[in-house]
DOMINU-143860 format. One record per residue (C-alpha): x, z, y. Coordinates in pm, whole numbers, plus 50000, padded with zeros to 5 digits. Example, Ala and Ser with C-alpha at 12.3 -4.5 7.8 and 13.67 -1.06 7.14 Angstrom:
512305078049550513675071449894
//
This chain:
663508385414437663218387914055664788366613729662938369713396664228357413063661338358012784660368343012484656688341812351655748336212020651888334611852649728314211618648138293611928644738319411948645238327712296646018290212442643468275612193643238235312312645728238312590648708211312635647268189412401647688214912103645258211811841642028238011883641958247011461644838247511284646288215111116646058233810759643238259610764644468270710432647848283110540647648292510916650848308610904652618272811018650958273711341653398304411425655588289411666656808297312041653358297312257652248268812485652788295412774656278305212686658878300512972662118313612893663538311613256661928321513583663648327913913661518339014227662668346014553660688354214874662168365415201660898371815554663618369115845662788382016230664848353716426666938375916689666258358417009665118374517291665938406317243668428411017533665488401717782663388431217919660448408717995659278378418145657918342718060661308332717882661278365717668657568358917590658418323317467661408329917267660708362517124658788369716792659478342616582660068345516236660598327215905659428333615536659268316015254658938317114851661018295914610660158295314239661988280013959660888278713611661818265213295659688235113129656968246812881657278236612519655558203412382653278203012094653658162511943650008154011750648828125911572645788106311442644148129911215642918115110870642218147010716639358160310906636758147910677638468165810382639548200210556637758200310885640818206911100640968190211428644818184811431647418166811238651278158911329654048140011233657048149811063660328156711278663378134511237666538158611200669198152511444667228126111634667328129111998663578135612138663738132912511665808118312789667498136813045665008153413300667458145113604667648108313563663958099513383661918078113573658198075313460658168035813593661268022913359660608043513034659118069612817660138105012822659978110212464661428090812166659168080611933661958072011656662358113211650659038117311448657738100411153654198092610967653998120910682651678096510529648418092910457646408127210389649758144310419650558176710664653858169110902656398194710960656498194211330655848228211488652628236011667654988238511987658438229911969660878251512168663548222712131660858194112340660088206812685657848195412966659328190813318660808222613504658738235613788659808240114145658088256314439659608257614744657248270415032658628279115383656468289615723657518297216071655528318516283655278334316581653318370116709652928377017063651218408917196648668409717522648218441817614648048467417291644608453017199645388412517149647958395116918648358358016877649778342316593650958307816581652438294616261653898262616105653348262415699655408235515491654548236915154656978216314886659068213015161661918197715000659338172714871660608176714528658618159214241657248178013946655868155513655653108164513421653728166713056653598132912905651048115512621651758133512338649868114912070652318101511855649898071411737649198063212140650578031812269651298056012590653138082112337655848099312572654928080812901654088099513211651378088613462650508122413636652478141413914651908180813869652498190614196651528184014538653708159914799654998177215106652788191015328652518204815699650018220715889649968240816198647748271516257646798297116525644498329616532644028357516779643828392116643641828418516867
//
C-alpha cells in the first residue's frame, strides 16, 4: 500500500502532442509561456494490493473435504488517481505567420469551468463550460495555460480481484484454479472531453477510458 502526493511542472517537452496539447509552443518567440503542470501531473495516487489465504480446512488432516475447501486465497489491486490536467485549444489563425501549431483562448476569471464529476452525465450535457473561455481575437495569443491545474479530466479507479485455489498432488504436481474479476465494481471512467473551444462538441465526452467488468475462469497444472 502506498499514497503519493506530487506535482509535475514542465514546458511540455516530454509529452509533446499528448492530451490534445499543441506539438509546438503557442508563441515560438516566448516558450516560457508554455511552462505549466505536465500532462502527466497526477497530484494524488493511492494503491493498495493484497493477498489473503482463506482459513478453510486447516483443522482437517486429510480427505476429500480438506482437498476441496483448503488452499483458497483472494488477492486484488485497488488504485485511485486524481484526474490529469486539461489543455483547452482553439482554431489556429497564426500558423501562416509564426509557424506555430496551437492557439489557446483567454480564461474568464471567476467562471466555473467544469461540472461536478459525481453528477456528470455525458448523455445530457457538456463537462466543460464554454463561457469559461473567450476568443482573444484574430492573430492574438490567448492566456490559457498549456495545461490547467484547476481543470482536470476524470479521476481514475482500478478495482481488480481474483479468487484462486492451489492443490498439490504428491510432491510434483500442482493444480491452480482461478477466477479473475477486472473492474469488479463495474465503475465507469470517462475519457477526456473534446478540448477544441471552437468545436460544436467542445466539452462533450464520447468515450469510456476503462473496460467494463470482466470475469474469466482459468486453470493450469504445474509439474
